[in-house]
C-alpha positions in Angstrom: 18.9 15.2 -14.0 21.1 12.1 -14.0 18.9 10.1 -11.8 16.0 11.1 -14.2 17.9 9.6 -17.2 19.1 6.6 -15.2 15.4 5.8 -14.5 14.6 6.0 -18.0 17.4 3.5 -18.8 15.9 0.9 -16.4 12.3 1.9 -17.2 12.7 1.1 -21.0 14.6 -2.2 -20.3 11.7 -3.5 -18.3 9.2 -1.9 -20.6 10.5 -3.7 -23.5 10.5 -7.0 -21.6 6.9 -6.4 -20.6 5.5 -4.9 -23.7 7.9 -6.2 -26.4 7.4 -3.1 -28.6 10.0 -1.5 -30.7 12.4 1.0 -29.1 11.5 3.5 -32.0 8.5 4.2 -29.8 10.6 5.3 -26.7 11.1 8.8 -28.1 8.7 11.8 -28.6 5.9 11.8 -29.6 4.9 8.2 -29.0 2.9 7.1 -26.1 5.4 5.0 -24.3 7.6 8.1 -24.3 4.9 10.1 -22.7 4.2 7.5 -20.1 7.8 7.4 -19.3 8.1 11.1 -18.6 4.9 11.1 -16.6 6.2 8.2 -14.6 9.4 10.0 -13.5 7.3 12.2 -11.3 5.7 9.4 -9.6 9.0 7.4 -9.1 10.6 10.6 -7.8 7.7 10.9 -5.2 8.9 7.6 -3.5 10.5 8.7 -0.2 13.1 5.8 -0.6 14.6 7.7 -3.4 15.0 10.9 -1.6 18.7 10.0 -0.5 19.7 10.0 -4.2 18.8 13.6 -4.6 21.5 15.7 -2.6 20.2 19.0 -3.5 17.1 19.9 -1.4 16.0 22.6 -3.9 15.9 19.7 -6.7 14.1 17.5 -4.5 11.2 20.1 -3.8 10.9 20.7 -7.6 8.6 18.5 -9.8 10.9 15.9 -11.4 9.5 15.1 -14.7 11.0 18.2 -16.5 7.8 18.7 -18.5 5.7 21.2 -16.4 2.6 20.7 -18.6 2.1 17.4 -16.7 1.1 19.3 -13.6 -1.5 21.3 -15.6 -3.3 18.3 -17.2 -6.5 17.2 -15.4 -8.6 14.2 -16.0 -12.2 13.6 -15.0 -10.5 11.9 -11.8 -8.2 14.7 -10.9 -4.6 16.0 -11.9 -2.9 13.3 -13.9 0.3 13.5 -11.8 -1.8 12.8 -8.5 -3.3 9.9 -10.1 0.1 8.5 -11.4 1.4 8.7 -7.9 -1.4 6.8 -6.5 -1.1 4.1 -9.1 2.6 3.9 -8.3 2.1 3.5 -4.4 -0.6 0.9 -5.1 1.3 -1.4 -7.5 4.7 -3.1 -8.1 6.5 -1.5 -11.2 5.1 -4.0 -13.8 1.5 -3.2 -12.5 2.5 0.4 -12.4 3.5 0.2 -16.0 0.3 -1.3 -17.2 -1.9 1.2 -15.3 -0.3 4.3 -16.1 -0.1 3.3 -19.8 -3.9 2.9 -19.6 -4.2 6.2 -17.8 -2.4 7.9 -20.6 -4.3 6.1 -23.3 -7.6 7.1 -21.7 -6.4 10.8 -21.5 -4.5 10.9 -24.7 -6.5 13.9 -26.1 -5.8 15.9 -22.9 -2.1 15.1 -22.9 -1.9 15.7 -26.7 -3.0 19.3 -26.3 0.2 20.0 -24.3 2.4 18.2 -26.7 0.7 19.6 -29.9 -0.7 16.3 -31.1 
């Protein structure tokens, strides 16, 4: 849980630098918040971070904290799988841009799970 929250801290510092939007959008229900929560799973899938998770049971569980992300399917497949592919194919700034676009394109599907 601590690593999850630390990632958010760094994520939104870089996000603000990249997009320049207001921090008020970094809370639920805004899209930048949704993007940050989805990003956690992709970032945790990075094997270079496994040493930070000392509890093997925690490492085996989805890291986002929002199980509904694992139920959201886009025309291209499960949204978490797509986010992981985007993460692996980009640097962090490219990942931020592309995962934001992914969430924009699938906002209606995501919104069903967050009651929007």
